[in-house]
N, C-alpha and C positions, 0 to 999 in steps of 0.2 A: 195542187201543182203548185211547184216552185219555178219561179223564173229570175234570170239575173240578166238585165237588160243593158248594154251598153251602145250609147249612141257613137256610130263610126263614120269616118270618112271612106273608109274601106275594110274588108276583113274577106279572110280566106281560111279554109279548113283541109288540108291535106293528110292524106292517108299513104303510107309507104312511097312519099316523095311525090306523090301525084294530088293533084288538086282535084277534090270532090264537090266543093261549094264555095261560092264566093259571094260578096255583097259588095255593091259601091255605097254611096251615102245612104245611110239608113241605121237599121239595128243588128246587133250581134246579140242573139237571143241564146243563153244557156238555159235548157229547161229538164226538170227531173218531175217524174211521175211518181206519186206517193200513194200508198195503201188507200182503198176507198175513192179514188179518182175515177172519172169514167169519161167517154165521148163529151157528154155536158160540161164537164169542168175543162177540157180542154178547148172545147169552144167559146165558153164563156172567157177563159185567160185570153184567146185571141182575139177577141171583140174588145176587150179592156185594153190590151195592148195597141191595138189598131186606133183607139181614141185618144191614149196617152199624149199630152201636148209635151213634148219633149225637145221639140225643133226650133229653132230663132224664127221670128216673124222681120219684117222688114225693120222693125226698132230695135231687134235685137234680143228682144223676150221670148222665152220658152213659151210659146204660144199655138204651135202648129202640131198637128199630127204626122203620122208617119203617110197616113192616106192624103193628108193635105201637101204632103212635100214631095210625093212620088217616090219615097224612098223604097229601098228593098231591105229584105231581112234574111239574114244567114242563121238558122235553127240549128244547135247543138246539143246532144243530149249529154248531161252531166250527172249522174248518179252521186256525184259528190256533194251535190247541194243538199242532199239528205244526211249529211255527216252530223254525227252526233258526239261532241266532244267533252262531255259532261263527265267521263271517268277516264283518268289515265290519260296517257299521251298518243295514244293510237285511236283515231276517228274510228267509229262503228258506222254502218251503212245501213243496217237491218231495218231503217225507216224508209227505206225507197221501194218503191214498186218492184215485183219480181220483173225479170228480163222480159219475158213474153208480152206480159201485160204493159209494162213500159216502153216497150218499142211499138206497139199499138198505138197508143196514146201521143207518142212523141210524134209519129207520122200523122196521126190524125190532127194534133195541134199544127203542125206544118201547113197541112191540107187546109185546115180552117183559116190560117191568115191568107194563103193563096185565094182562096174562096172569097175572102174579103176585098180583093184586088190588089195585093200586095205581092208584089215580085218576091217570091220565096226560094231559098235553096235550103240544102240541107249538109250535115256531116254523114257519117257512115255509123249507125248504132252500133255500140259495142267495140268498135274498132279504136286502136292507139292514134289519136289524131294530134296533129299539130295547127294550132290554131294561131293565124295573125292577126293582127288589126291595128288600127290606129284609132286611138279613143279620140272623139272629138268633145272637148270641153275641158276636163273630161266629165262625161254624165256617166254613171252607172246607177241603176234604179232595180232593189229588191222587191218582187212580188211572191205573194205566199196566199193561194186562193183559200187557204185556212185560217189565215190571219183575221182577227175580228175587226 
């Protein structure tokens, strides 16, 4: 799975003008399931994210996790994280998992975060979403479960 994390002071996702998910201080997480990913991959990624020290401590150093700060998460599916730009000028997305598998893994990932004690909301899988955020820092982290 691939994930792009943004530390935010707030974030929300709207579909057709209606807010479907939001987060206060915490993380906006764009996630993409890849071929070969399974529920274990989703759970491992959620656990990794829950422990990443991306939030400032009292000394101003990034030394606290989302669990330690009580932050929330907004999880948004984004198949474009699988973009292949190696040929031509139009990205290819054949490296993303198929829609049915991707939706199941996306929802399992979000539930895994919630099961770890992180208040979690989501966007709407496959919808045309408008995502709004205030990036805190800015802090943006790229994770790929297949990276060595």
